py3Dmol code that shows the C-alpha trace and the ligand (Angstrom):
import py3Dmol

protein = """\
ATOM      1  CA  UNK A   1      66.084   6.521 -51.830  1.00  0.00           C
ATOM      2  CA  UNK A   2      64.585   7.014 -48.378  1.00  0.00           C
ATOM      3  CA  UNK A   3      62.919  10.402 -47.862  1.00  0.00           C
ATOM      4  CA  UNK A   4      61.769  12.102 -44.671  1.00  0.00           C
ATOM      5  CA  UNK A   5      58.793  14.451 -44.514  1.00  0.00           C
ATOM      6  CA  UNK A   6      57.903  16.808 -41.679  1.00  0.00           C
ATOM      7  CA  UNK A   7      55.508  19.672 -40.967  1.00  0.00           C
ATOM      8  CA  UNK A   8      56.826  22.582 -38.915  1.00  0.00           C
ATOM      9  CA  UNK A   9      55.692  25.916 -37.456  1.00  0.00           C
ATOM     10  CA  UNK A  10      52.004  26.820 -37.574  1.00  0.00           C
ATOM     11  CA  UNK A  11      49.707  24.123 -38.942  1.00  0.00           C
ATOM     12  CA  UNK A  12      47.741  24.965 -42.064  1.00  0.00           C
ATOM     13  CA  UNK A  13      44.924  23.281 -43.998  1.00  0.00           C
ATOM     14  CA  UNK A  14      46.410  21.560 -47.051  1.00  0.00           C
ATOM     15  CA  UNK A  15      49.473  20.182 -45.251  1.00  0.00           C
ATOM     16  CA  UNK A  16      47.909  16.716 -45.264  1.00  0.00           C
ATOM     17  CA  UNK A  17      47.340  16.922 -49.019  1.00  0.00           C
ATOM     18  CA  UNK A  18      51.057  17.637 -49.430  1.00  0.00           C
ATOM     19  CA  UNK A  19      52.096  14.773 -47.136  1.00  0.00           C
ATOM     20  CA  UNK A  20      49.883  12.357 -49.072  1.00  0.00           C
ATOM     21  CA  UNK A  21      51.319  13.497 -52.400  1.00  0.00           C
ATOM     22  CA  UNK A  22      54.912  13.168 -51.154  1.00  0.00           C
ATOM     23  CA  UNK A  23      54.262   9.627 -49.982  1.00  0.00           C
ATOM     24  CA  UNK A  24      52.387   8.455 -53.066  1.00  0.00           C
ATOM     25  CA  UNK A  25      54.614  10.110 -55.675  1.00  0.00           C
ATOM     26  CA  UNK A  26      57.633   8.601 -53.893  1.00  0.00           C
ATOM     27  CA  UNK A  27      55.928   5.214 -53.911  1.00  0.00           C
ATOM     28  CA  UNK A  28      55.267   5.557 -57.644  1.00  0.00           C
ATOM     29  CA  UNK A  29      58.971   6.263 -58.240  1.00  0.00           C
ATOM     30  CA  UNK A  30      60.118   3.383 -56.042  1.00  0.00           C
ATOM     31  CA  UNK A  31      61.250   5.469 -53.059  1.00  0.00           C
ATOM     32  CA  UNK A  32      60.358   5.027 -49.403  1.00  0.00           C
ATOM     33  CA  UNK A  33      59.051   7.806 -47.129  1.00  0.00           C
ATOM     34  CA  UNK A  34      59.417   8.161 -43.391  1.00  0.00           C
ATOM     35  CA  UNK A  35      57.188  10.531 -41.447  1.00  0.00           C
ATOM     36  CA  UNK A  36      58.962  12.707 -38.884  1.00  0.00           C
ATOM     37  CA  UNK A  37      56.593  13.757 -36.094  1.00  0.00           C
ATOM     38  CA  UNK A  38      56.346  17.227 -34.441  1.00  0.00           C
ATOM     39  CA  UNK A  39      58.621  18.995 -36.922  1.00  0.00           C
ATOM     40  CA  UNK A  40      62.242  19.680 -36.001  1.00  0.00           C
ATOM     41  CA  UNK A  41      61.442  18.807 -32.373  1.00  0.00           C
ATOM     42  CA  UNK A  42      60.685  15.224 -33.410  1.00  0.00           C
ATOM     43  CA  UNK A  43      63.686  15.131 -35.718  1.00  0.00           C
ATOM     44  CA  UNK A  44      65.966  15.984 -32.783  1.00  0.00           C
ATOM     45  CA  UNK A  45      64.796  12.978 -30.785  1.00  0.00           C
ATOM     46  CA  UNK A  46      64.371  10.593 -33.715  1.00  0.00           C
ATOM     47  CA  UNK A  47      60.557  10.517 -33.537  1.00  0.00           C
ATOM     48  CA  UNK A  48      60.071   9.026 -37.009  1.00  0.00           C
ATOM     49  CA  UNK A  49      58.607   5.956 -38.676  1.00  0.00           C
ATOM     50  CA  UNK A  50      57.916   4.583 -42.156  1.00  0.00           C
ATOM     51  CA  UNK A  51      54.880   6.208 -43.775  1.00  0.00           C
ATOM     52  CA  UNK A  52      53.343   3.821 -46.301  1.00  0.00           C
ATOM     53  CA  UNK A  53      50.796   4.868 -48.935  1.00  0.00           C
ATOM     54  CA  UNK A  54      47.902   3.297 -47.027  1.00  0.00           C
ATOM     55  CA  UNK A  55      48.696   5.406 -43.931  1.00  0.00           C
ATOM     56  CA  UNK A  56      47.726   8.456 -45.994  1.00  0.00           C
ATOM     57  CA  UNK A  57      44.182   7.285 -46.727  1.00  0.00           C
ATOM     58  CA  UNK A  58      41.472   9.836 -45.916  1.00  0.00           C
ATOM     59  CA  UNK A  59      43.779  12.672 -44.909  1.00  0.00           C
ATOM     60  CA  UNK A  60      43.399  14.790 -48.058  1.00  0.00           C
ATOM     61  CA  UNK A  61      40.237  16.461 -46.776  1.00  0.00           C
ATOM     62  CA  UNK A  62      41.395  16.959 -43.180  1.00  0.00           C
ATOM     63  CA  UNK A  63      42.779  20.185 -41.709  1.00  0.00           C
ATOM     64  CA  UNK A  64      45.816  20.283 -39.412  1.00  0.00           C
ATOM     65  CA  UNK A  65      48.662  17.852 -40.003  1.00  0.00           C
ATOM     66  CA  UNK A  66      48.710  14.106 -39.393  1.00  0.00           C
ATOM     67  CA  UNK A  67      52.433  14.416 -38.604  1.00  0.00           C
ATOM     68  CA  UNK A  68      51.741  17.014 -35.892  1.00  0.00           C
ATOM     69  CA  UNK A  69      53.843  20.151 -35.708  1.00  0.00           C
ATOM     70  CA  UNK A  70      55.898  22.117 -33.205  1.00  0.00           C
ATOM     71  CA  UNK A  71      58.153  25.077 -32.783  1.00  0.00           C
ATOM     72  CA  UNK A  72      61.614  24.036 -31.661  1.00  0.00           C
ATOM     73  CA  UNK A  73      63.845  26.582 -29.926  1.00  0.00           C
ATOM     74  CA  UNK A  74      66.824  24.191 -29.923  1.00  0.00           C
ATOM     75  CA  UNK A  75      66.988  24.066 -33.718  1.00  0.00           C
ATOM     76  CA  UNK A  76      68.344  27.627 -33.782  1.00  0.00           C
ATOM     77  CA  UNK A  77      71.566  26.165 -32.278  1.00  0.00           C
ATOM     78  CA  UNK A  78      74.258  24.352 -34.273  1.00  0.00           C
ATOM     79  CA  UNK A  79      74.816  21.432 -31.875  1.00  0.00           C
ATOM     80  CA  UNK A  80      71.175  20.211 -31.856  1.00  0.00           C
ATOM     81  CA  UNK A  81      71.120  20.505 -35.676  1.00  0.00           C
ATOM     82  CA  UNK A  82      74.177  18.225 -35.811  1.00  0.00           C
ATOM     83  CA  UNK A  83      72.348  15.753 -33.559  1.00  0.00           C
ATOM     84  CA  UNK A  84      69.336  15.899 -35.900  1.00  0.00           C
ATOM     85  CA  UNK A  85      71.577  15.144 -38.888  1.00  0.00           C
ATOM     86  CA  UNK A  86      72.859  12.111 -36.953  1.00  0.00           C
ATOM     87  CA  UNK A  87      69.270  10.871 -36.444  1.00  0.00           C
ATOM     88  CA  UNK A  88      68.656  11.057 -40.193  1.00  0.00           C
ATOM     89  CA  UNK A  89      71.873   9.165 -40.943  1.00  0.00           C
ATOM     90  CA  UNK A  90      70.938   6.449 -38.414  1.00  0.00           C
ATOM     91  CA  UNK A  91      67.558   6.045 -40.154  1.00  0.00           C
ATOM     92  CA  UNK A  92      69.147   6.059 -43.608  1.00  0.00           C
ATOM     93  CA  UNK A  93      67.159   9.129 -44.678  1.00  0.00           C
ATOM     94  CA  UNK A  94      68.921  10.978 -47.498  1.00  0.00           C
ATOM     95  CA  UNK A  95      66.492  13.792 -48.276  1.00  0.00           C
ATOM     96  CA  UNK A  96      63.979  15.863 -46.358  1.00  0.00           C
ATOM     97  CA  UNK A  97      60.734  17.495 -47.444  1.00  0.00           C
ATOM     98  CA  UNK A  98      59.865  20.371 -45.103  1.00  0.00           C
ATOM     99  CA  UNK A  99      56.292  21.670 -45.138  1.00  0.00           C
ATOM    100  CA  UNK A 100      56.080  24.966 -43.267  1.00  0.00           C
ATOM    101  CA  UNK A 101      56.594  28.702 -43.296  1.00  0.00           C
ATOM    102  CA  UNK A 102      59.588  30.988 -43.668  1.00  0.00           C
ATOM    103  CA  UNK A 103      61.109  29.980 -40.311  1.00  0.00           C
ATOM    104  CA  UNK A 104      60.945  26.318 -41.260  1.00  0.00           C
ATOM    105  CA  UNK A 105      62.616  27.100 -44.602  1.00  0.00           C
ATOM    106  CA  UNK A 106      65.369  29.134 -42.930  1.00  0.00           C
ATOM    107  CA  UNK A 107      66.029  26.099 -40.763  1.00  0.00           C
ATOM    108  CA  UNK A 108      66.102  23.825 -43.839  1.00  0.00           C
ATOM    109  CA  UNK A 109      68.486  26.146 -45.651  1.00  0.00           C
ATOM    110  CA  UNK A 110      70.920  26.165 -42.717  1.00  0.00           C
ATOM    111  CA  UNK A 111      70.527  22.425 -42.162  1.00  0.00           C
ATOM    112  CA  UNK A 112      71.347  21.577 -45.792  1.00  0.00           C
ATOM    113  CA  UNK A 113      74.301  23.980 -45.869  1.00  0.00           C
ATOM    114  CA  UNK A 114      75.778  22.574 -42.639  1.00  0.00           C
ATOM    115  CA  UNK A 115      75.100  18.867 -43.073  1.00  0.00           C
ATOM    116  CA  UNK A 116      74.532  18.234 -46.754  1.00  0.00           C
ATOM    117  CA  UNK A 117      71.032  16.815 -46.251  1.00  0.00           C
ATOM    118  CA  UNK A 118      69.061  17.378 -49.476  1.00  0.00           C
ATOM    119  CA  UNK A 119      66.109  19.609 -48.528  1.00  0.00           C
ATOM    120  CA  UNK A 120      62.954  20.620 -50.382  1.00  0.00           C
ATOM    121  CA  UNK A 121      60.376  23.090 -49.065  1.00  0.00           C
ATOM    122  CA  UNK A 122      56.606  23.229 -49.545  1.00  0.00           C
ATOM    123  CA  UNK A 123      55.000  26.487 -48.383  1.00  0.00           C
ATOM    124  CA  UNK A 124      52.467  25.827 -45.636  1.00  0.00           C
ATOM    125  CA  UNK A 125      51.187  28.801 -43.660  1.00  0.00           C
ATOM    126  CA  UNK A 126      47.861  30.609 -43.478  1.00  0.00           C
ATOM    127  CA  UNK A 127      49.771  33.919 -43.534  1.00  0.00           C
ATOM    128  CA  UNK A 128      50.832  33.865 -47.237  1.00  0.00           C
ATOM    129  CA  UNK A 129      53.918  35.831 -46.259  1.00  0.00           C
ATOM    130  CA  UNK A 130      56.704  34.033 -48.163  1.00  0.00           C
ATOM    131  CA  UNK A 131      58.830  35.694 -50.795  1.00  0.00           C
ATOM    132  CA  UNK A 132      58.959  33.878 -54.139  1.00  0.00           C
ATOM    133  CA  UNK A 133      55.385  32.550 -54.093  1.00  0.00           C
ATOM    134  CA  UNK A 134      51.965  34.124 -54.415  1.00  0.00           C
ATOM    135  CA  UNK A 135      50.318  31.225 -52.581  1.00  0.00           C
ATOM    136  CA  UNK A 136      50.942  29.199 -49.457  1.00  0.00           C
ATOM    137  CA  UNK A 137      48.941  26.183 -48.273  1.00  0.00           C
ATOM    138  CA  UNK A 138      46.176  27.186 -45.884  1.00  0.00           C
ATOM    139  CA  UNK A 139      45.774  30.806 -46.955  1.00  0.00           C
ATOM    140  CA  UNK A 140      42.834  30.177 -49.262  1.00  0.00           C
ATOM    141  CA  UNK A 141      41.042  28.074 -46.639  1.00  0.00           C
ATOM    142  CA  UNK A 142      41.703  30.557 -43.815  1.00  0.00           C
ATOM    143  CA  UNK A 143      40.540  33.420 -46.025  1.00  0.00           C
ATOM    144  CA  UNK A 144      37.257  31.673 -46.762  1.00  0.00           C
ATOM    145  CA  UNK A 145      36.790  30.799 -43.089  1.00  0.00           C
ATOM    146  CA  UNK A 146      37.345  34.412 -42.042  1.00  0.00           C
ATOM    147  CA  UNK A 147      34.991  35.720 -44.728  1.00  0.00           C
ATOM    148  CA  UNK A 148      32.240  33.303 -43.732  1.00  0.00           C
ATOM    149  CA  UNK A 149      32.603  34.311 -40.079  1.00  0.00           C
ATOM    150  CA  UNK A 150      32.451  38.022 -40.928  1.00  0.00           C
ATOM    151  CA  UNK A 151      29.374  37.532 -43.127  1.00  0.00           C
ATOM    152  CA  UNK A 152      27.638  36.302 -39.967  1.00  0.00           C
ATOM    153  CA  UNK A 153      28.918  39.223 -37.967  1.00  0.00           C
ATOM    154  CA  UNK A 154      27.648  41.566 -40.678  1.00  0.00           C
ATOM    155  CA  UNK A 155      24.069  40.405 -40.103  1.00  0.00           C
ATOM    156  CA  UNK A 156      24.109  41.396 -36.464  1.00  0.00           C
ATOM    157  CA  UNK A 157      26.168  44.549 -37.105  1.00  0.00           C
ATOM    158  CA  UNK A 158      23.611  45.895 -39.552  1.00  0.00           C
ATOM    159  CA  UNK A 159      20.638  44.822 -37.407  1.00  0.00           C
ATOM    160  CA  UNK A 160      21.934  46.782 -34.424  1.00  0.00           C
ATOM    161  CA  UNK A 161      23.680  49.583 -36.308  1.00  0.00           C
ATOM    162  CA  UNK A 162      26.923  48.669 -34.608  1.00  0.00           C
ATOM    163  CA  UNK A 163      30.608  48.902 -35.279  1.00  0.00           C
ATOM    164  CA  UNK A 164      32.530  45.619 -35.143  1.00  0.00           C
ATOM    165  CA  UNK A 165      36.290  45.310 -34.996  1.00  0.00           C
ATOM    166  CA  UNK A 166      37.287  41.846 -36.199  1.00  0.00           C
ATOM    167  CA  UNK A 167      40.840  40.675 -35.598  1.00  0.00           C
ATOM    168  CA  UNK A 168      42.307  38.180 -38.052  1.00  0.00           C
ATOM    169  CA  UNK A 169      45.606  36.285 -37.960  1.00  0.00           C
ATOM    170  CA  UNK A 170      48.647  36.816 -40.162  1.00  0.00           C
ATOM    171  CA  UNK A 171      51.449  37.582 -37.696  1.00  0.00           C
ATOM    172  CA  UNK A 172      53.479  40.476 -39.118  1.00  0.00           C
ATOM    173  CA  UNK A 173      51.744  40.214 -42.523  1.00  0.00           C
ATOM    174  CA  UNK A 174      48.546  41.992 -43.549  1.00  0.00           C
ATOM    175  CA  UNK A 175      47.865  39.597 -46.457  1.00  0.00           C
ATOM    176  CA  UNK A 176      45.058  37.711 -44.735  1.00  0.00           C
ATOM    177  CA  UNK A 177      43.517  40.901 -43.338  1.00  0.00           C
ATOM    178  CA  UNK A 178      43.468  42.799 -46.641  1.00  0.00           C
ATOM    179  CA  UNK A 179      42.067  39.927 -48.692  1.00  0.00           C
ATOM    180  CA  UNK A 180      39.467  39.192 -45.997  1.00  0.00           C
ATOM    181  CA  UNK A 181      38.455  42.862 -45.835  1.00  0.00           C
ATOM    182  CA  UNK A 182      37.996  43.103 -49.597  1.00  0.00           C
ATOM    183  CA  UNK A 183      36.035  39.856 -49.801  1.00  0.00           C
ATOM    184  CA  UNK A 184      33.611  40.766 -47.013  1.00  0.00           C
ATOM    185  CA  UNK A 185      33.110  44.423 -47.953  1.00  0.00           C
ATOM    186  CA  UNK A 186      34.721  45.791 -44.786  1.00  0.00           C
ATOM    187  CA  UNK A 187      34.547  49.531 -44.242  1.00  0.00           C
ATOM    188  CA  UNK A 188      38.205  49.676 -43.235  1.00  0.00           C
ATOM    189  CA  UNK A 189      41.227  47.507 -42.612  1.00  0.00           C
ATOM    190  CA  UNK A 190      44.155  48.087 -40.290  1.00  0.00           C
ATOM    191  CA  UNK A 191      47.322  46.209 -41.254  1.00  0.00           C
ATOM    192  CA  UNK A 192      50.982  46.761 -40.495  1.00  0.00           C
ATOM    193  CA  UNK A 193      52.251  47.493 -44.021  1.00  0.00           C
ATOM    194  CA  UNK A 194      49.609  50.160 -44.726  1.00  0.00           C
ATOM    195  CA  UNK A 195      50.512  53.847 -44.791  1.00  0.00           C
ATOM    196  CA  UNK A 196      47.058  54.434 -43.197  1.00  0.00           C
ATOM    197  CA  UNK A 197      47.614  52.011 -40.347  1.00  0.00           C
ATOM    198  CA  UNK A 198      46.845  54.450 -37.555  1.00  0.00           C
ATOM    199  CA  UNK A 199      44.115  55.120 -35.038  1.00  0.00           C
ATOM    200  CA  UNK A 200      43.660  58.647 -36.406  1.00  0.00           C
ATOM    201  CA  UNK A 201      43.168  57.428 -39.993  1.00  0.00           C
ATOM    202  CA  UNK A 202      40.586  54.920 -38.777  1.00  0.00           C
ATOM    203  CA  UNK A 203      38.628  57.590 -36.874  1.00  0.00           C
ATOM    204  CA  UNK A 204      38.615  59.817 -39.968  1.00  0.00           C
ATOM    205  CA  UNK A 205      37.307  56.934 -42.074  1.00  0.00           C
ATOM    206  CA  UNK A 206      34.588  56.005 -39.574  1.00  0.00           C
ATOM    207  CA  UNK A 207      33.451  59.630 -39.314  1.00  0.00           C
ATOM    208  CA  UNK A 208      33.233  59.928 -43.106  1.00  0.00           C
ATOM    209  CA  UNK A 209      31.156  56.739 -43.229  1.00  0.00           C
ATOM    210  CA  UNK A 210      28.833  58.057 -40.529  1.00  0.00           C
ATOM    211  CA  UNK A 211      28.281  61.299 -42.448  1.00  0.00           C
ATOM    212  CA  UNK A 212      27.417  59.239 -45.532  1.00  0.00           C
ATOM    213  CA  UNK A 213      24.687  57.535 -43.533  1.00  0.00           C
ATOM    214  CA  UNK A 214      26.444  54.291 -42.689  1.00  0.00           C
ATOM    215  CA  UNK A 215      25.226  53.140 -39.305  1.00  0.00           C
ATOM    216  CA  UNK A 216      27.113  49.864 -39.102  1.00  0.00           C
ATOM    217  CA  UNK A 217      30.698  49.131 -39.985  1.00  0.00           C
ATOM    218  CA  UNK A 218      33.100  46.228 -40.043  1.00  0.00           C
ATOM    219  CA  UNK A 219      36.748  47.011 -39.490  1.00  0.00           C
ATOM    220  CA  UNK A 220      39.182  44.162 -40.110  1.00  0.00           C
ATOM    221  CA  UNK A 221      42.262  44.403 -37.893  1.00  0.00           C
ATOM    222  CA  UNK A 222      45.416  42.401 -38.637  1.00  0.00           C
ATOM    223  CA  UNK A 223      46.795  40.965 -35.419  1.00  0.00           C
ATOM    224  CA  UNK A 224      50.212  42.340 -36.373  1.00  0.00           C
ATOM    225  CA  UNK A 225      52.978  41.497 -33.973  1.00  0.00           C
ATOM    226  CA  UNK A 226      50.715  42.262 -31.019  1.00  0.00           C
ATOM    227  CA  UNK A 227      47.813  39.848 -30.782  1.00  0.00           C
ATOM    228  CA  UNK A 228      44.897  41.648 -29.118  1.00  0.00           C
ATOM    229  CA  UNK A 229      45.300  44.818 -31.119  1.00  0.00           C
ATOM    230  CA  UNK A 230      41.589  44.960 -32.017  1.00  0.00           C
ATOM    231  CA  UNK A 231      40.751  44.960 -28.302  1.00  0.00           C
ATOM    232  CA  UNK A 232      43.129  47.854 -27.668  1.00  0.00           C
ATOM    233  CA  UNK A 233      41.736  49.894 -30.580  1.00  0.00           C
ATOM    234  CA  UNK A 234      38.175  49.114 -29.437  1.00  0.00           C
ATOM    235  CA  UNK A 235      38.870  50.304 -25.892  1.00  0.00           C
ATOM    236  CA  UNK A 236      40.306  53.547 -27.203  1.00  0.00           C
ATOM    237  CA  UNK A 237      37.354  54.188 -29.548  1.00  0.00           C
ATOM    238  CA  UNK A 238      34.908  53.544 -26.703  1.00  0.00           C
ATOM    239  CA  UNK A 239      36.770  55.947 -24.428  1.00  0.00           C
ATOM    240  CA  UNK A 240      37.194  58.742 -26.990  1.00  0.00           C
ATOM    241  CA  UNK A 241      33.884  58.515 -28.864  1.00  0.00           C
ATOM    242  CA  UNK A 242      31.479  56.568 -26.634  1.00  0.00           C
ATOM    243  CA  UNK A 243      30.774  54.227 -29.560  1.00  0.00           C
ATOM    244  CA  UNK A 244      28.580  51.141 -29.245  1.00  0.00           C
ATOM    245  CA  UNK A 245      31.050  48.663 -30.641  1.00  0.00           C
ATOM    246  CA  UNK A 246      31.986  45.024 -30.305  1.00  0.00           C
ATOM    247  CA  UNK A 247      35.329  43.294 -30.753  1.00  0.00           C
ATOM    248  CA  UNK A 248      35.635  39.774 -32.189  1.00  0.00           C
ATOM    249  CA  UNK A 249      38.933  37.931 -32.309  1.00  0.00           C
ATOM    250  CA  UNK A 250      38.545  35.131 -34.864  1.00  0.00           C
ATOM    251  CA  UNK A 251      41.620  33.355 -33.491  1.00  0.00           C
ATOM    252  CA  UNK A 252      42.359  29.720 -34.154  1.00  0.00           C
ATOM    253  CA  UNK A 253      39.070  29.098 -35.945  1.00  0.00           C
ATOM    254  CA  UNK A 254      40.969  30.425 -38.974  1.00  0.00           C
ATOM    255  CA  UNK A 255      43.572  27.666 -38.782  1.00  0.00           C
ATOM    256  CA  UNK A 256      41.324  24.648 -38.697  1.00  0.00           C
ATOM    257  CA  UNK A 257      38.807  23.037 -40.980  1.00  0.00           C
ATOM    258  CA  UNK A 258      38.728  21.132 -44.199  1.00  0.00           C
ATOM    259  CA  UNK A 259      41.140  22.544 -46.807  1.00  0.00           C
ATOM    260  CA  UNK A 260      39.649  24.359 -49.789  1.00  0.00           C
ATOM    261  CA  UNK A 261      39.873  22.736 -53.214  1.00  0.00           C
ATOM    262  CA  UNK A 262      42.763  25.069 -54.160  1.00  0.00           C
ATOM    263  CA  UNK A 263      44.746  24.163 -51.038  1.00  0.00           C
ATOM    264  CA  UNK A 264      44.237  20.464 -51.803  1.00  0.00           C
ATOM    265  CA  UNK A 265      45.220  20.928 -55.438  1.00  0.00           C
ATOM    266  CA  UNK A 266      48.402  22.894 -54.662  1.00  0.00           C
ATOM    267  CA  UNK A 267      49.303  20.612 -51.760  1.00  0.00           C
ATOM    268  CA  UNK A 268      49.040  17.664 -54.137  1.00  0.00           C
ATOM    269  CA  UNK A 269      50.988  19.361 -56.946  1.00  0.00           C
ATOM    270  CA  UNK A 270      53.754  20.636 -54.693  1.00  0.00           C
ATOM    271  CA  UNK A 271      54.087  17.358 -52.783  1.00  0.00           C
ATOM    272  CA  UNK A 272      54.539  15.386 -55.995  1.00  0.00           C
ATOM    273  CA  UNK A 273      56.829  17.984 -57.586  1.00  0.00           C
ATOM    274  CA  UNK A 274      59.129  18.080 -54.546  1.00  0.00           C
ATOM    275  CA  UNK A 275      59.659  14.326 -54.827  1.00  0.00           C
ATOM    276  CA  UNK A 276      60.148  14.409 -58.609  1.00  0.00           C
ATOM    277  CA  UNK A 277      62.854  17.060 -58.246  1.00  0.00           C
ATOM    278  CA  UNK A 278      64.612  15.221 -55.397  1.00  0.00           C
ATOM    279  CA  UNK A 279      64.439  12.087 -57.549  1.00  0.00           C
ATOM    280  CA  UNK A 280      66.289  14.009 -60.296  1.00  0.00           C
ATOM    281  CA  UNK A 281      69.014  15.018 -57.835  1.00  0.00           C
ATOM    282  CA  UNK A 282      67.838  18.579 -57.203  1.00  0.00           C
ATOM    283  CA  UNK A 283      67.862  19.997 -53.660  1.00  0.00           C
ATOM    284  CA  UNK A 284      67.942  23.267 -51.754  1.00  0.00           C
ATOM    285  CA  UNK A 285      64.715  24.597 -53.261  1.00  0.00           C
ATOM    286  CA  UNK A 286      61.192  25.449 -52.231  1.00  0.00           C
ATOM    287  CA  UNK A 287      58.133  25.389 -54.413  1.00  0.00           C
ATOM    288  CA  UNK A 288      55.642  28.127 -55.099  1.00  0.00           C
ATOM    289  CA  UNK A 289      53.117  29.589 -57.467  1.00  0.00           C
ATOM    290  CA  UNK A 290      53.791  32.673 -59.560  1.00  0.00           C
ATOM    291  CA  UNK A 291      51.168  33.926 -62.031  1.00  0.00           C
ATOM    292  CA  UNK A 292      49.421  30.563 -61.927  1.00  0.00           C
ATOM    293  CA  UNK A 293      52.535  28.515 -62.695  1.00  0.00           C
ATOM    294  CA  UNK A 294      54.322  26.102 -60.400  1.00  0.00           C
ATOM    295  CA  UNK A 295      57.815  27.457 -59.722  1.00  0.00           C
ATOM    296  CA  UNK A 296      60.861  26.485 -57.677  1.00  0.00           C
ATOM    297  CA  UNK A 297      63.062  28.961 -55.804  1.00  0.00           C
ATOM    298  CA  UNK A 298      66.427  28.438 -54.141  1.00  0.00           C
ATOM    299  CA  UNK A 299      65.982  28.040 -50.370  1.00  0.00           C
ATOM    300  CA  UNK A 300      68.243  31.058 -49.840  1.00  0.00           C
ATOM    301  CA  UNK A 301      65.526  33.225 -51.378  1.00  0.00           C
ATOM    302  CA  UNK A 302      63.522  32.874 -48.177  1.00  0.00           C
ATOM    303  CA  UNK A 303      65.833  35.476 -46.645  1.00  0.00           C
ATOM    304  CA  UNK A 304      64.370  38.169 -48.927  1.00  0.00           C
ATOM    305  CA  UNK A 305      61.802  40.560 -47.415  1.00  0.00           C
ATOM    306  CA  UNK A 306      58.288  39.173 -47.123  1.00  0.00           C
ATOM    307  CA  UNK A 307      55.773  40.328 -49.746  1.00  0.00           C
ATOM    308  CA  UNK A 308      53.402  43.162 -48.868  1.00  0.00           C
ATOM    309  CA  UNK A 309      49.692  43.218 -49.693  1.00  0.00           C
ATOM    310  CA  UNK A 310      49.136  45.016 -53.021  1.00  0.00           C
ATOM    311  CA  UNK A 311      48.493  48.698 -52.231  1.00  0.00           C
ATOM    312  CA  UNK A 312      45.685  48.890 -54.770  1.00  0.00           C
ATOM    313  CA  UNK A 313      43.631  46.423 -52.707  1.00  0.00           C
ATOM    314  CA  UNK A 314      43.729  48.757 -49.704  1.00  0.00           C
ATOM    315  CA  UNK A 315      42.584  51.650 -51.881  1.00  0.00           C
ATOM    316  CA  UNK A 316      39.842  49.543 -53.443  1.00  0.00           C
ATOM    317  CA  UNK A 317      38.481  48.617 -50.016  1.00  0.00           C
ATOM    318  CA  UNK A 318      38.139  52.333 -49.231  1.00  0.00           C
ATOM    319  CA  UNK A 319      36.441  53.136 -52.547  1.00  0.00           C
ATOM    320  CA  UNK A 320      33.982  50.257 -52.349  1.00  0.00           C
ATOM    321  CA  UNK A 321      32.996  51.079 -48.754  1.00  0.00           C
ATOM    322  CA  UNK A 322      31.307  54.345 -49.770  1.00  0.00           C
TER     323      UNK A 322
END
"""
ligand_1 = """\
27
ADP
P 57.024 29.028 -39.640
O 57.780 27.952 -40.306
O 55.534 28.812 -39.695
O 57.457 30.407 -40.081
P 58.573 29.408 -37.183
O 59.124 30.713 -37.578
O 58.133 29.231 -35.770
O 57.318 28.945 -38.053
O 59.685 28.302 -37.503
C 59.449 26.938 -37.235
C 60.673 26.312 -36.607
O 61.756 26.355 -37.544
C 61.208 27.021 -35.375
O 60.523 26.649 -34.194
C 62.647 26.541 -35.360
O 62.732 25.231 -34.851
C 62.998 26.512 -36.839
N 63.632 27.769 -37.257
C 63.024 28.927 -37.605
N 63.917 29.874 -37.962
C 65.136 29.296 -37.860
C 66.472 29.739 -38.084
N 66.732 30.983 -38.500
N 67.483 28.857 -37.854
C 67.230 27.596 -37.438
N 66.001 27.116 -37.201
C 64.956 27.945 -37.398
"""
view = py3Dmol.view(width=600, height=400)
view.addModel(protein, "pdb")
view.setStyle({"model": 0}, {"cartoon": {"style": "trace"}})
view.addModel(ligand_1, "xyz")
view.setStyle({"model": 1}, {"stick": {}})
view.zoomTo()
view.show()
């Protein structure tokens, strides 16, 4: 069998581990893998080439994706998807491993349904916002990167007795923000799914901290759907309360860097498992982790609502910030 592998949507540390495992597990089973470059964009124009085992040397420990990635507006349309299916047929590729987030899986689900291409998904996004899995590649690394950055900010915040608003990524999900806030002992966290996600609730919390004698605070702000939210909240706090505060947007620093051991381990496990299942004739699934176990979900499950950060974590952050 000839398999294609692509990475799509936002890049995430651990994608390379998954690519390597796809290629080498396929090799072990006597299959051939082609790399498709720049996600669905590359698929549309036939930007693909054989990816031998040796081409995957020394990528396990590297962030980003050796196959490059892209967002592709055309893939939302039926006609370009038909063209993409033609490119796969021309290359003799019978099955496709898609490493990406929920958008990439929606595309794979539609693509398989319309054109009968066997698709398998591996979750790769720093947002950890996919239904059916408690882990996605890149989340653990991004979390550790954000925590390390905030530890540094904490030093200067406490030295100057200042308030810092630190914006983290996550798109519409507060997963990264909540876990970062808990791990770095933040005084508060603003994230879209929280019942307390309001300016007023934040002011109340900061006032209570001040009365308890806290002179420096870190507030983690999820970017939400409006990147730059921390800046807007900071401006408002300065105007209303004349606070000496600073805003830090961690930005793309969170995406890059060497994948954590867990992201390498799950990238390797999922990459190999995707190939083993395709080899057995399975398709239309994506892999995940639930309660520590490797699981497979039907691709259609990606249409379910995205998971929300556990409410008890938000409450714990408040309790521990006393
Ligand atoms: P992610 O996979 O990280 O969630 P996106 O949501 O940007 O990133 O999706 C990646 C790409 O997948 C899009 O640029 C588009 O080409 C394709 N895609 C996403 N959603 C759909 C959809 N509903 N139908 C067809 N293609 C889609």
